[in-house]
C-alpha positions in Angstrom: 0.9 -11.8 13.5 0.9 -15.3 11.9 1.9 -17.9 14.5 1.0 -15.5 17.4 -2.6 -14.7 16.5 -5.5 -16.4 14.8 -9.3 -16.1 14.4 -11.2 -19.4 14.5 -15.0 -19.7 14.4 -15.6 -16.2 15.8 -12.9 -16.6 18.5 -9.7 -14.5 18.7 -6.8 -16.6 19.7 -3.3 -15.5 20.6 -0.2 -16.6 22.6 0.8 -14.6 25.6 4.0 -14.1 27.7 4.2 -11.9 30.8 7.4 -12.3 32.7 8.1 -16.0 33.1 4.5 -16.9 32.5 3.6 -18.0 28.9 0.4 -19.5 27.5 -2.6 -18.7 25.3 -5.9 -16.9 25.5 -9.2 -17.3 23.6 -11.7 -14.4 23.5 -15.2 -14.7 22.0 -18.6 -12.9 22.1 -20.7 -14.2 25.0 -23.6 -14.5 22.6 -27.2 -14.6 23.8 -28.8 -15.6 27.1 -31.4 -18.3 27.5 -34.0 -15.6 27.0 -32.6 -14.7 23.6 -31.5 -11.1 24.5 -28.1 -10.2 23.1 -25.4 -9.9 25.7 -22.7 -7.3 24.8 -19.9 -9.0 26.6 -16.9 -11.1 26.0 -16.0 -14.6 27.3 -12.3 -15.1 28.0 -10.6 -18.5 28.4 -6.9 -18.7 29.2 -4.4 -21.5 29.8 -3.7 -22.5 33.4 -0.1 -21.4 32.9 -1.3 -17.8 33.0 -3.0 -18.1 36.4 -0.2 -16.1 38.2 -0.7 -13.1 35.8 -4.4 -13.5 35.0 -5.3 -9.9 36.3 -2.7 -8.4 34.0 -3.9 -10.5 31.1 -7.5 -9.4 31.7 -6.5 -5.7 31.9 -4.7 -6.0 28.5 -7.7 -7.7 27.0 -10.0 -4.9 28.1 -7.6 -2.5 26.3 -7.4 -4.7 23.2 -11.2 -4.8 22.9 -11.8 -1.2 24.1 -14.4 -2.4 26.6 -14.4 0.8 28.6 -15.7 2.9 25.7 -19.2 4.5 26.0 -20.2 3.7 22.4 -23.7 5.1 22.8 -22.3 8.5 23.8 -19.6 8.4 21.1 -22.1 7.5 18.3 -24.5 10.2 19.4 -21.8 12.8 19.2 -20.5 11.7 15.7 -23.7 10.6 13.9 -24.9 14.2 13.3 -22.1 14.7 10.8 -23.5 13.6 7.3 -20.1 12.2 6.4 -20.4 9.7 9.3 -24.1 9.1 9.5 -24.5 6.1 7.2 -21.4 4.3 8.4 -22.5 4.7 12.1 -26.0 3.4 11.2 -24.5 0.4 9.5 -21.9 -0.3 12.2 -23.2 1.0 15.5 -21.1 0.6 18.6 -17.7 0.3 16.9 -14.7 0.4 19.2 -11.0 1.1 18.7 -8.9 -2.1 18.2 -6.3 -1.8 20.8 -3.0 -3.5 21.3 -2.4 -6.5 23.5 1.3 -6.0 23.2 2.5 -2.4 22.6 5.9 -3.3 21.0 4.2 -5.9 18.8 1.8 -3.2 17.5 4.6 -0.7 16.8 6.6 -3.4 15.1 3.6 -4.3 12.9 3.0 -0.6 12.0 6.6 -0.2 10.9 6.5 -3.4 8.9 3.4 -2.1 7.2 5.0 1.1 5.9 5.0 1.4 2.1 3.9 -2.2 1.6 0.6 -4.0 1.1 -1.3 -5.5 4.0 -0.5 -8.9 2.6 3.2 -8.0 2.3 3.3 -6.7 5.9 1.6 -9.9 7.2 4.3 -12.0 5.4 7.1 -9.9 7.0 5.4 -10.1 10.4 5.3 -13.9 10.1 9.0 -14.0 9.3 9.8 -11.9 12.3 7.8 -14.2 14.5 9.6 -17.3 13.2 13.1 -15.7 13.7 12.5 -13.7 16.9 9.6 -15.4 18.6 10.1 -18.4 20.9 8.2 -21.6 20.1 5.2 -22.6 22.3 2.8 -25.5 22.3 -0.9 -24.7 22.2 -4.1 -26.6 21.4 -4.4 -24.7 18.1 -2.2 -25.5 15.1 -2.0 -21.8 14.1 -0.6 -20.7 17.4 3.0 -21.8 17.5 5.1 -18.9 18.6 5.3 -16.1 21.1 5.4 -12.5 19.9 8.9 -11.3 18.7 11.1 -10.8 21.7 12.5 -7.3 22.1 15.8 -8.6 23.5 16.3 -10.9 20.6 15.7 -8.0 18.1 18.1 -5.7 20.0 20.7 -8.4 20.1 20.5 -9.0 16.3 22.4 -7.2 13.6 20.8 -4.9 11.1 21.5 -7.5 8.4 19.8 -10.2 10.4 16.7 -8.1 10.8 16.7 -6.9 7.2 17.1 -10.6 6.2 13.4 -11.1 6.5 13.0 -9.0 3.3 13.1 -5.3 4.2 15.4 -2.4 3.5 18.2 -1.9 6.0 17.0 1.5 7.0 13.7 0.0 8.1 15.5 -2.8 9.9 17.6 -0.2 11.7 14.5 1.7 12.7 13.1 -1.5 14.2 16.3 -2.1 16.2 16.4 1.5 17.4 12.8 1.5 18.7 13.3 -1.9 20.2 16.2 -0.7 22.2 14.3 2.3 23.4 11.4 0.1 24.5 13.8 -2.3 26.3 15.6 0.5 28.2 12.4 2.3 29.1 13.3 5.4 27.1 10.1 4.9 25.1 7.1 4.1 27.2 4.2 2.7 25.3 1.3 2.3 27.7 -2.4 2.9 27.5 -3.1 6.4 28.8 0.4 7.7 28.1 0.8 11.3 27.0 0.2 11.2 23.2 2.1 14.4 22.5 5.2 13.2 24.3 5.1 9.8 22.7 4.4 11.3 19.3 7.5 13.6 19.6 9.6 10.7 20.7 8.5 8.5 17.8 9.1 11.2 15.2 12.7 11.4 16.4 13.4 7.9 15.3 14.5 7.4 11.7 11.9 5.8 9.5 8.9 6.7 11.6 6.5 9.4 10.4 3.2 11.1 11.3 1.0 8.2 10.3 2.8 5.7 12.4 2.9 8.0 15.4 -0.9 8.7 15.2 -1.6 5.0 14.7 0.3 4.2 17.8 -1.5 6.9 19.7 -4.8 5.4 18.6 -4.2 1.7 19.2 -1.4 1.6 21.8 -2.1 4.6 24.0 -5.9 4.2 23.5 -6.1 7.9 22.8 -9.7 8.5 21.7 -8.9 11.7 19.8 -6.0 10.3 17.7 -6.5 10.9 14.0 -3.9 9.8 11.4 -4.2 12.8 9.1 -1.7 11.4 6.6 -3.8 8.3 5.9 -4.5 8.1 2.2 -7.9 6.5 2.7 -9.0 9.2 5.1 -7.7 11.9 2.7 -9.7 10.3 -0.1 -13.0 10.3 1.7 -12.5 13.8 3.1 -11.4 15.0 -0.3 -8.6 17.0 1.4 -4.9 16.8 1.4 -3.6 19.7 3.5 -3.2 18.9 7.2 -4.7 22.3 8.2 -7.8 21.6 6.2 -8.2 18.1 7.6 -7.7 19.4 11.2 -10.4 22.1 10.7 -12.8 19.6 9.1 -12.4 17.0 11.9 -12.5 19.5 14.8 -16.2 19.0 15.5 -15.5 15.3 16.1 -13.3 15.9 19.2 -12.7 14.2 21.5 -13.7 11.1 19.5 -11.8 11.5 16.3 -10.2 8.0 16.6 -13.7 6.5 16.4 -14.6 8.7 13.5 -11.5 7.4 11.7 -12.8 3.8 12.2 -16.2 4.7 10.8 -14.6 6.4 7.8 -12.4 3.4 7.1 -15.5 1.2 7.3 -17.3 3.4 4.8 -14.4 2.9 2.3 -14.8 -0.9 2.6 -18.5 -0.7 1.7 
């Protein structure tokens, strides 16, 4: 999300708001100890303004970076499949990129439908400028808070579509924003993926891929697998959902991690 997130010199930066507390965080690999052994840990720095909500911020960061995953166990389970072996050897210990802000991730997923990654990023930046409040930070690239749900709900379809998207997609964004605001749609890590999936599919403009992607990144569901993803279909050389489900059954309950390794294999 341009304006909300940035990566600078191996450090992930983003703005944060929880209740009335707003500020920024910086997360980076801890690196090596004085004895040169790698330390698989993260160092977190946050603005003093987030002190009242620091525990909540840290909990969200753990979800964002999937710090609770037992990657040794997951890799051992998946590496026996020849389709995954090489990718796992090249990228051991991969985790699921989570979501710091659940609505933000859902919004980003909807914006990314049927457009390129670059196009989706452009749309996200426009959403941030219109619906995200300004904030001062030490980093020039962090200038806004994430798009505010209330602002989106209070906007007209034309105002949302004005960033450069079809009205139907703008209406979908407003509809899910209202459901999140009222609590009718609960997007929390550990939530029931089947219930949330069914809820999401009831909204116009949201399909299987988006529902599975949300289950993977927002609900932190380790077995989520976006069977409609074109890249995954390509590498599996399959198109029918029943065939894909049968082929990936052996990867349970870690199919989300398998998807990550498959995507990595596509990128070389």
